C-alpha positions in Angstrom: -0.2 69.0 -21.0 0.0 66.3 -23.6 3.0 64.8 -21.7 1.1 64.7 -18.5 -1.9 63.0 -20.1 0.4 60.4 -21.7 2.1 59.7 -18.4 -1.3 59.3 -16.6 -2.5 56.9 -19.4 0.6 54.8 -19.1 0.3 54.7 -15.3 -3.4 53.7 -15.5 -2.6 50.9 -18.0 0.2 49.6 -15.8 -2.1 49.5 -12.7 -4.8 47.7 -14.7 -2.3 45.1 -15.9 -0.8 44.6 -12.5 -4.2 44.1 -10.9 -5.2 44.7 -7.3 -2.9 43.5 -4.5 -5.4 41.1 -3.2 -6.1 39.4 -6.6 -8.3 36.3 -6.5 -6.6 33.0 -6.0 -7.5 30.0 -8.2 -6.8 26.5 -6.9 -4.8 24.5 -9.4 -3.8 21.2 -7.9 -3.2 19.3 -4.6 -1.1 16.5 -3.3 -0.3 14.7 -0.1 2.6 16.1 1.9 3.9 13.6 4.5 1.5 11.8 6.8 -0.3 14.9 8.3 -0.4 17.4 5.4 -1.9 18.3 2.0 -0.2 20.8 -0.3 -2.5 23.0 -2.4 -1.1 24.8 -5.4 -2.6 28.0 -6.9 -2.2 29.6 -10.3 -0.6 32.7 -8.8 1.8 33.3 -5.9 0.5 33.4 -2.4 1.5 36.7 -0.9 -0.2 36.4 2.5 -2.4 34.0 4.5 -4.9 36.5 5.8 -7.7 35.1 3.8 -6.4 31.5 3.7 -6.7 30.7 7.3 -7.9 27.3 8.5 -11.6 28.4 9.0 -11.9 28.9 5.2 -10.9 25.3 4.4 -12.9 22.1 4.5 -11.3 18.7 3.9 -13.2 15.5 4.0 -12.7 11.9 2.8 -14.9 11.0 -0.2 -16.2 8.0 1.7 -17.3 10.2 4.6 -18.3 13.6 3.2 -20.1 14.7 6.3 -17.1 14.5 8.6 -14.5 17.3 8.3 -11.0 16.4 9.1 -9.4 18.6 11.9 -7.3 21.2 10.3 -4.7 22.7 12.6 -3.0 25.4 10.6 -2.2 26.7 7.1 1.4 27.7 6.2 3.3 28.7 3.1 5.7 26.4 1.3 9.2 27.7 1.0 10.0 25.7 -2.1 6.9 26.8 -4.0 5.6 30.4 -3.6 2.3 29.3 -5.4 1.4 26.7 -2.7 0.2 26.4 0.9 0.4 23.4 3.2 -2.6 22.3 5.2 -1.5 20.6 8.4 -3.8 18.1 10.2 -3.8 16.8 13.8 -4.2 13.2 12.6 -2.7 10.8 10.1 -4.3 11.0 6.6 -5.4 7.8 5.0 -3.7 8.1 1.6 -5.7 5.3 0.2 -8.8 7.5 0.4 -9.8 10.3 -1.9 -9.7 13.6 0.0 -12.0 16.5 -1.1 -10.4 19.9 -0.4 -12.7 23.0 -0.5 -11.8 26.7 -0.2 -14.3 29.4 0.5 -12.6 32.7 1.3 -12.9 36.4 0.1 -9.9 35.9 -2.1 -11.0 32.8 -3.9 -13.1 29.6 -4.0 -12.3 26.2 -5.3 -12.6 22.5 -4.9 -10.2 19.7 -5.8 -9.8 16.0 -5.1 -6.5 14.8 -3.7 -5.4 11.2 -4.4 -2.2 9.4 -4.2 -0.1 8.7 -7.3 -1.1 5.3 -8.7 2.5 4.1 -8.9 3.0 5.1 -5.2 -0.1 3.2 -4.3 1.1 0.0 -6.1 4.6 0.3 -4.6 3.1 0.8 -1.1 0.8 -2.3 -1.5 3.8 -4.4 -2.7 6.2 -3.4 0.1 3.5 -3.5 2.7 2.6 -7.1 1.9 6.2 -8.1 1.5 7.9 -6.4 4.5 5.8 -4.1 6.6 2.9 -6.6 7.1 4.8 -9.8 6.3 2.4 -12.7 6.6 4.8 -14.9 8.6 6.5 -12.5 10.9 3.7 -9.9 11.4 0.5 -11.9 10.9 1.8 -15.4 11.9 0.1 -17.2 9.0 1.4 -20.3 7.1 3.7 -21.4 10.0 3.1 -25.2 9.2 4.8 -24.9 5.8 7.2 -22.3 7.0 8.7 -24.6 9.7 8.4 -27.7 7.5 10.5 -26.6 4.5 12.8 -24.0 6.0 15.5 -26.5 7.0 17.5 -26.3 3.8 18.1 -23.2 1.6 17.5 -24.8 -1.8 14.1 -26.2 -0.6 13.1 -22.9 0.9 13.9 -21.0 -2.4 11.9 -23.5 -4.5 9.0 -23.4 -2.1 9.0 -19.6 -1.9 8.9 -19.3 -5.7 6.2 -21.9 -5.9 4.1 -20.0 -3.3 4.7 -16.7 -5.0 3.5 -18.1 -8.3 0.4 -19.7 -6.8 -0.4 -16.5 -4.7 -0.1 -14.2 -7.8 -2.2 -16.4 -10.0 -4.9 -17.1 -7.4 -5.0 -13.3 -6.5 -5.7 -12.3 -10.1 -8.2 -15.1 -10.8 -10.0 -14.5 -7.5 -10.3 -10.8 -8.3 -11.8 -11.6 -11.7 -14.2 -14.2 -10.3 -15.3 -12.0 -7.5 -15.8 -8.8 -9.5 -17.5 -10.3 -12.6 -19.4 -13.3 -11.1 -19.8 -13.4 -7.3 -20.3 -9.6 -6.8 -22.9 -9.0 -9.6 -24.9 -12.1 -8.6 -24.7 -11.3 -4.8 -22.9 -14.6 -4.1 -20.2 -13.1 -1.9 -21.0 -15.6 0.8 -19.6 -18.3 -1.4 -16.2 -16.7 -1.8 -14.3 -19.0 0.6 -15.5 -22.2 -1.2 -14.9 -20.7 -4.6 -11.4 -19.4 -3.7 -10.4 -22.8 -2.2 -11.5 -24.5 -5.3 -9.5 -22.2 -7.5 -6.4 -22.7 -5.4 -6.9 -26.4 -5.5 -7.0 -26.4 -9.3 -3.8 -24.2 -9.5 -2.0 -26.5 -7.0 -3.0 -29.6 -9.0 -1.7 -28.1 -12.2 1.5 -27.1 -10.4 1.8 -30.6 -9.0 1.8 -32.0 -12.5 4.2 -29.4 -13.8 6.8 -29.9 -11.0 6.5 -33.7 -11.3 7.6 -33.4 -15.0 10.0 -30.4 -14.9 11.7 -30.6 -11.5 11.2 -34.0 -9.8 13.9 -33.2 -7.2 12.0 -30.2 -5.9 8.8 -32.2 -6.1 10.1 -34.9 -3.8 11.6 -32.3 -1.4 8.3 -30.5 -1.1 6.4 -33.8 -0.5 3.2 -33.3 1.4 3.7 -29.6 1.8 2.9 -29.1 -1.9 -0.6 -30.5 -1.3 -1.0 -28.4 1.9 -0.7 -25.3 -0.3 -4.4 -25.8 -1.2 -5.5 -25.2 2.4 -2.7 -22.9 3.5 -4.0 -19.9 5.3 -1.8 -17.5 3.4 -3.0 -18.7 0.0 -6.6 -18.2 1.1 -6.0 -14.9 3.0 -4.7 -13.1 -0.1 -7.9 -13.6 -2.2 -10.1 -12.8 0.8 -8.3 -9.6 1.5 -8.4 -8.6 -2.2 -12.2 -9.1 -2.2 -12.7 -7.3 1.1 -10.6 -4.2 0.2 -12.2 -4.1 -3.3 -8.8 -3.8 -5.1 -8.6 -3.2 -8.8 -6.6 -5.5 -11.1 -3.3 -3.7 -10.7 -3.6 -3.5 -6.9 -4.6 -7.1 -6.7 -1.5 -8.2 -8.8 1.0 -6.1 -6.7 -0.6 -7.1 -3.4 -0.5 -10.8 -4.3 3.0 -10.6 -5.7 4.2 -8.8 -2.5 2.6 -11.4 -0.2 4.2 -14.2 -2.1 7.7 -12.7 -2.2 7.3 -11.8 1.5 6.7 -15.4 2.3 9.7 -16.4 0.1 11.8 -13.9 2.0 10.8 -15.2 5.3 11.6 -18.8 4.2 15.0 -17.8 2.8 16.0 -15.9 6.0 14.8 -18.8 8.2 16.6 -21.4 6.1 19.9 -19.6 6.3 19.7 -19.5 10.1 18.6 -23.1 10.5 21.4 -24.3 8.3 23.9 -22.5 10.6 22.2 -24.0 13.6 23.0 -27.5 12.4 26.7 -26.9 13.2 26.0 -24.7 16.3 26.2 -25.9 19.9 22.5 -25.8 20.7 21.5 -27.3 24.1 19.7 -30.7 23.7 16.4 -29.4 25.1 16.3 -26.6 22.4 17.3 -28.6 19.4 14.8 -28.9 16.5 11.6 -27.0 16.7 12.2 -25.2 20.0 15.2 -23.2 18.7 13.4 -22.7 15.4 10.5 -21.0 17.3 13.0 -18.8 19.1 14.6 -17.7 15.9 11.2 -17.1 14.3 10.3 -14.9 17.3 13.5 -12.9 16.9 12.7 -12.3 13.3 9.2 -11.2 14.2 10.7 -8.7 16.7 13.0 -7.4 13.9 10.1 -7.0 11.4 8.1 -5.1 14.0 10.5 -2.3 13.4 8.8 -1.8 10.0 5.3 -1.4 11.6 3.8 2.1 11.0 6.3 2.9 8.2 4.9 5.4 5.7 6.6 5.3 2.3 4.9 8.2 0.6 
Protein backbone atom coordinates (compact mmCIF):
# COMPACT_ATOMS: atom_id res chain seq x y z
CA UNK A 1 0.00 0.00 0.00
CA UNK A 2 2.84 2.34 0.84
CA UNK A 3 4.45 1.65 -2.52
CA UNK A 4 1.19 2.46 -4.31
CA UNK A 5 0.81 5.74 -2.40
CA UNK A 6 4.41 6.68 -3.16
CA UNK A 7 3.92 5.99 -6.86
CA UNK A 8 0.75 8.10 -6.96
CA UNK A 9 2.54 10.94 -5.18
CA UNK A 10 5.43 10.91 -7.66
CA UNK A 11 2.99 10.79 -10.60
CA UNK A 12 1.01 13.74 -9.21
CA UNK A 13 4.17 15.82 -8.72
CA UNK A 14 5.32 15.01 -12.25
CA UNK A 15 1.97 16.10 -13.70
CA UNK A 16 2.06 19.32 -11.70
CA UNK A 17 5.56 20.12 -12.88
CA UNK A 18 4.76 19.33 -16.49
CA UNK A 19 1.65 21.54 -16.45
CA UNK A 20 -1.35 21.27 -18.73
CA UNK A 21 -0.93 20.60 -22.43
CA UNK A 22 -2.45 23.93 -23.29
CA UNK A 23 -0.24 26.06 -21.01
CA UNK A 24 -0.53 29.82 -21.38
CA UNK A 25 1.84 31.46 -23.85
CA UNK A 26 3.73 34.59 -22.88
CA UNK A 27 4.87 36.93 -25.63
CA UNK A 28 8.60 37.65 -25.36
CA UNK A 29 9.73 39.67 -28.37
CA UNK A 30 9.02 40.52 -32.00
CA UNK A 31 10.90 41.47 -35.14
CA UNK A 32 10.28 42.10 -38.83
CA UNK A 33 10.53 39.08 -41.12
CA UNK A 34 10.92 40.14 -44.75
CA UNK A 35 8.66 42.79 -46.26
CA UNK A 36 5.31 41.15 -45.42
CA UNK A 37 5.85 39.49 -42.05
CA UNK A 38 6.44 39.90 -38.33
CA UNK A 39 7.96 37.13 -36.23
CA UNK A 40 6.64 36.91 -32.65
CA UNK A 41 8.61 34.89 -30.09
CA UNK A 42 7.15 33.30 -26.95
CA UNK A 43 8.83 32.13 -23.74
CA UNK A 44 7.67 28.53 -24.34
CA UNK A 45 7.41 26.38 -27.48
CA UNK A 46 4.33 26.70 -29.68
CA UNK A 47 2.79 23.24 -30.01
CA UNK A 48 -0.25 24.19 -32.09
CA UNK A 49 -1.89 27.21 -33.71
CA UNK A 50 -5.46 26.46 -32.67
CA UNK A 51 -5.64 29.44 -30.32
CA UNK A 52 -3.20 31.63 -32.26
CA UNK A 53 -5.15 32.10 -35.45
CA UNK A 54 -5.33 35.44 -37.22
CA UNK A 55 -8.57 36.56 -35.52
CA UNK A 56 -6.81 36.73 -32.14
CA UNK A 57 -4.13 39.17 -33.37
CA UNK A 58 -4.27 42.92 -33.94
CA UNK A 59 -1.39 44.77 -35.55
CA UNK A 60 -1.37 48.54 -36.06
CA UNK A 61 1.15 51.26 -36.78
CA UNK A 62 1.79 53.51 -33.81
CA UNK A 63 1.04 56.56 -35.96
CA UNK A 64 -2.39 55.08 -36.95
CA UNK A 65 -3.60 53.04 -33.96
CA UNK A 66 -7.20 52.85 -35.22
CA UNK A 67 -6.36 51.12 -38.50
CA UNK A 68 -5.56 47.41 -38.18
CA UNK A 69 -3.25 45.95 -40.79
CA UNK A 70 -4.75 43.08 -42.84
CA UNK A 71 -3.36 39.85 -41.40
CA UNK A 72 -3.62 36.88 -43.78
CA UNK A 73 -2.37 33.92 -41.77
CA UNK A 74 -0.26 32.75 -38.84
CA UNK A 75 2.31 30.00 -39.28
CA UNK A 76 5.02 28.35 -37.22
CA UNK A 77 8.73 29.05 -37.76
CA UNK A 78 10.79 25.98 -38.54
CA UNK A 79 14.03 27.46 -37.21
CA UNK A 80 12.50 28.59 -33.90
CA UNK A 81 9.89 26.39 -32.14
CA UNK A 82 9.07 29.27 -29.76
CA UNK A 83 7.98 31.63 -32.53
CA UNK A 84 5.20 32.20 -35.04
CA UNK A 85 5.18 34.33 -38.16
CA UNK A 86 2.39 36.78 -38.95
CA UNK A 87 1.95 37.20 -42.70
CA UNK A 88 0.32 40.34 -44.12
CA UNK A 89 -1.16 41.09 -47.51
CA UNK A 90 0.74 44.36 -47.90
CA UNK A 91 4.28 45.64 -47.47
CA UNK A 92 5.11 46.76 -43.95
CA UNK A 93 6.61 50.20 -43.43
CA UNK A 94 9.63 49.27 -41.33
CA UNK A 95 10.27 52.89 -40.51
CA UNK A 96 7.11 52.85 -38.37
CA UNK A 97 6.65 51.34 -34.91
CA UNK A 98 4.20 48.41 -35.14
CA UNK A 99 2.11 47.48 -32.11
CA UNK A 100 1.28 43.76 -31.98
CA UNK A 101 -1.49 42.58 -29.62
CA UNK A 102 -2.57 39.01 -28.82
CA UNK A 103 -5.88 38.20 -27.10
CA UNK A 104 -6.57 34.45 -27.12
CA UNK A 105 -7.60 31.72 -24.64
CA UNK A 106 -3.99 30.60 -24.38
CA UNK A 107 -2.44 33.96 -23.67
CA UNK A 108 -2.46 37.71 -23.94
CA UNK A 109 0.31 40.15 -24.67
CA UNK A 110 1.37 43.33 -26.41
CA UNK A 111 4.73 44.29 -27.88
CA UNK A 112 6.18 47.04 -30.05
CA UNK A 113 8.13 45.94 -33.12
CA UNK A 114 10.77 48.30 -34.46
CA UNK A 115 13.61 47.92 -36.87
CA UNK A 116 17.15 47.63 -35.54
CA UNK A 117 18.79 51.07 -35.38
CA UNK A 118 21.87 50.01 -37.34
CA UNK A 119 19.59 48.53 -40.00
CA UNK A 120 17.68 51.83 -40.19
CA UNK A 121 20.89 53.86 -40.56
CA UNK A 122 22.32 51.52 -43.19
CA UNK A 123 19.03 51.57 -45.10
CA UNK A 124 18.97 55.38 -45.08
CA UNK A 125 22.57 55.53 -46.26
CA UNK A 126 22.20 53.05 -49.13
CA UNK A 127 18.81 54.44 -50.10
CA UNK A 128 20.17 57.98 -50.49
CA UNK A 129 23.37 56.81 -52.21
CA UNK A 130 22.08 54.15 -54.64
CA UNK A 131 18.38 53.28 -54.53
CA UNK A 132 17.14 56.89 -54.63
CA UNK A 133 20.24 58.48 -56.13
CA UNK A 134 19.61 62.22 -56.47
CA UNK A 135 21.04 62.42 -59.99
CA UNK A 136 19.86 59.20 -61.65
CA UNK A 137 16.59 58.72 -59.75
CA UNK A 138 15.48 62.24 -58.77
CA UNK A 139 17.25 64.20 -61.57
CA UNK A 140 18.54 66.92 -59.25
CA UNK A 141 21.81 68.84 -59.55
CA UNK A 142 22.18 68.25 -63.28
CA UNK A 143 23.79 71.64 -63.96
CA UNK A 144 26.86 70.85 -61.85
CA UNK A 145 26.71 67.20 -62.85
CA UNK A 146 27.14 67.91 -66.57
CA UNK A 147 29.50 70.82 -65.97
CA UNK A 148 32.23 69.05 -64.01
CA UNK A 149 31.92 65.45 -65.19
CA UNK A 150 34.21 65.86 -68.21
CA UNK A 151 37.37 64.83 -66.34
CA UNK A 152 37.81 62.20 -63.67
CA UNK A 153 40.04 64.20 -61.30
CA UNK A 154 37.65 67.15 -61.33
CA UNK A 155 34.69 64.84 -60.73
CA UNK A 156 36.37 63.22 -57.72
CA UNK A 157 37.25 66.60 -56.19
CA UNK A 158 33.77 67.97 -56.78
CA UNK A 159 32.15 64.82 -55.38
CA UNK A 160 34.17 65.00 -52.17
CA UNK A 161 33.44 68.71 -51.88
CA UNK A 162 29.71 68.13 -52.30
CA UNK A 163 29.79 65.28 -49.80
CA UNK A 164 31.47 67.44 -47.18
CA UNK A 165 29.06 70.34 -47.71
CA UNK A 166 26.00 68.04 -47.72
CA UNK A 167 27.03 66.29 -44.51
CA UNK A 168 27.83 69.51 -42.64
CA UNK A 169 24.69 71.27 -43.89
CA UNK A 170 22.56 68.23 -42.97
CA UNK A 171 23.80 68.15 -39.38
CA UNK A 172 23.61 71.93 -38.90
CA UNK A 173 20.16 72.16 -40.46
CA UNK A 174 18.92 69.39 -38.16
CA UNK A 175 20.21 71.26 -35.10
CA UNK A 176 18.79 74.62 -36.21
CA UNK A 177 15.41 73.14 -37.13
CA UNK A 178 15.01 71.03 -33.99
CA UNK A 179 16.25 73.57 -31.43
CA UNK A 180 15.31 76.93 -32.99
CA UNK A 181 12.81 76.85 -35.85
CA UNK A 182 10.56 74.08 -34.55
CA UNK A 183 10.22 75.28 -30.92
CA UNK A 184 9.54 78.86 -32.11
CA UNK A 185 7.08 77.74 -34.83
CA UNK A 186 9.27 79.28 -37.53
CA UNK A 187 9.25 76.31 -39.88
CA UNK A 188 8.09 78.52 -42.76
CA UNK A 189 11.55 80.16 -42.72
CA UNK A 190 13.46 76.92 -43.22
CA UNK A 191 14.24 77.53 -46.92
CA UNK A 192 15.81 80.93 -46.24
CA UNK A 193 17.67 79.70 -43.17
CA UNK A 194 19.02 76.60 -44.89
CA UNK A 195 20.22 78.57 -47.93
CA UNK A 196 22.00 80.99 -45.60
CA UNK A 197 23.70 78.11 -43.79
CA UNK A 198 24.83 76.51 -47.04
CA UNK A 199 26.13 79.87 -48.28
CA UNK A 200 28.27 80.24 -45.16
CA UNK A 201 29.64 76.71 -45.58
CA UNK A 202 30.44 77.28 -49.25
CA UNK A 203 32.18 80.58 -48.48
CA UNK A 204 34.33 78.85 -45.88
CA UNK A 205 35.06 76.04 -48.34
CA UNK A 206 35.95 78.59 -51.02
CA UNK A 207 38.56 80.12 -48.74
CA UNK A 208 39.96 76.74 -47.71
CA UNK A 209 40.27 75.40 -51.27
CA UNK A 210 41.85 78.64 -52.47
CA UNK A 211 44.65 78.13 -49.93
CA UNK A 212 44.98 74.33 -49.81
CA UNK A 213 44.19 73.16 -53.36
CA UNK A 214 44.27 76.05 -55.84
CA UNK A 215 44.31 73.63 -58.81
CA UNK A 216 40.94 72.12 -57.82
CA UNK A 217 39.66 75.60 -57.00
CA UNK A 218 40.39 76.77 -60.56
CA UNK A 219 38.85 73.64 -62.10
CA UNK A 220 35.65 74.04 -60.14
CA UNK A 221 35.39 77.69 -61.14
CA UNK A 222 31.84 79.01 -61.09
CA UNK A 223 30.42 75.63 -60.06
CA UNK A 224 31.83 76.07 -56.56
CA UNK A 225 29.69 79.17 -56.12
CA UNK A 226 26.67 77.36 -57.59
CA UNK A 227 26.83 74.87 -54.71
CA UNK A 228 25.05 77.49 -52.62
CA UNK A 229 21.88 77.34 -54.70
CA UNK A 230 22.22 73.75 -55.89
CA UNK A 231 18.96 71.87 -55.54
CA UNK A 232 20.62 68.78 -54.03
CA UNK A 233 22.31 70.79 -51.29
CA UNK A 234 18.96 72.36 -50.38
CA UNK A 235 16.93 69.15 -50.81
CA UNK A 236 18.86 67.26 -48.12
CA UNK A 237 18.11 69.68 -45.23
CA UNK A 238 14.49 70.04 -46.36
CA UNK A 239 13.97 66.27 -46.40
CA UNK A 240 15.65 65.90 -43.01
CA UNK A 241 13.27 68.48 -41.54
CA UNK A 242 10.22 67.03 -43.29
CA UNK A 243 10.91 63.44 -42.15
CA UNK A 244 11.84 64.52 -38.61
CA UNK A 245 15.08 62.52 -38.55
CA UNK A 246 17.21 62.32 -35.42
CA UNK A 247 20.90 63.24 -35.39
CA UNK A 248 22.18 59.82 -36.46
CA UNK A 249 19.62 59.46 -39.23
CA UNK A 250 20.39 62.98 -40.49
CA UNK A 251 24.12 62.25 -40.63
CA UNK A 252 23.80 58.96 -42.52
CA UNK A 253 21.16 60.35 -44.88
CA UNK A 254 23.26 63.42 -45.75
CA UNK A 255 26.44 61.34 -46.09
CA UNK A 256 24.67 58.86 -48.37
CA UNK A 257 23.26 61.65 -50.54
CA UNK A 258 26.71 63.22 -50.90
CA UNK A 259 28.47 59.97 -51.74
CA UNK A 260 25.66 59.09 -54.15
CA UNK A 261 26.28 62.35 -56.01
CA UNK A 262 30.03 61.65 -55.98
CA UNK A 263 29.39 58.15 -57.37
CA UNK A 264 27.25 59.57 -60.17
CA UNK A 265 29.94 62.10 -61.06
CA UNK A 266 32.68 59.47 -61.07
CA UNK A 267 30.74 57.06 -63.28
CA UNK A 268 29.81 59.81 -65.71
CA UNK A 269 33.37 61.18 -65.86
CA UNK A 270 34.77 57.74 -66.72
CA UNK A 271 32.39 57.38 -69.64
CA UNK A 272 32.87 60.93 -70.92
CA UNK A 273 36.65 60.52 -70.91
CA UNK A 274 36.25 57.44 -73.09
CA UNK A 275 33.88 59.32 -75.37
CA UNK A 276 36.61 61.84 -76.20
CA UNK A 277 38.42 59.14 -78.22
CA UNK A 278 35.25 57.43 -79.51
CA UNK A 279 33.77 57.97 -82.97
CA UNK A 280 30.69 59.91 -81.93
CA UNK A 281 28.58 61.40 -84.79
CA UNK A 282 29.02 65.15 -85.10
CA UNK A 283 25.39 65.88 -84.24
CA UNK A 284 25.72 63.95 -80.95
CA UNK A 285 29.05 65.31 -79.74
CA UNK A 286 29.15 67.26 -76.49
CA UNK A 287 26.02 67.51 -74.38
CA UNK A 288 23.73 65.36 -76.59
CA UNK A 289 25.77 62.20 -76.06
CA UNK A 290 26.20 63.15 -72.39
CA UNK A 291 22.42 63.28 -71.96
CA UNK A 292 22.10 59.88 -73.66
CA UNK A 293 24.70 58.36 -71.33
CA UNK A 294 22.98 59.91 -68.33
CA UNK A 295 19.69 58.39 -69.45
CA UNK A 296 21.29 54.95 -69.72
CA UNK A 297 22.70 55.30 -66.21
CA UNK A 298 19.26 56.32 -64.97
CA UNK A 299 17.74 53.20 -66.55
CA UNK A 300 20.40 51.07 -64.85
CA UNK A 301 19.76 52.66 -61.45
CA UNK A 302 16.04 52.03 -61.85
CA UNK A 303 16.88 48.41 -61.20
CA UNK A 304 17.46 49.32 -57.54
CA UNK A 305 13.99 50.81 -57.11
CA UNK A 306 11.84 48.97 -54.59
CA UNK A 307 14.88 47.12 -53.18
CA UNK A 308 14.37 46.14 -49.53
CA UNK A 309 17.56 45.51 -47.55
CA UNK A 310 16.15 44.34 -44.23
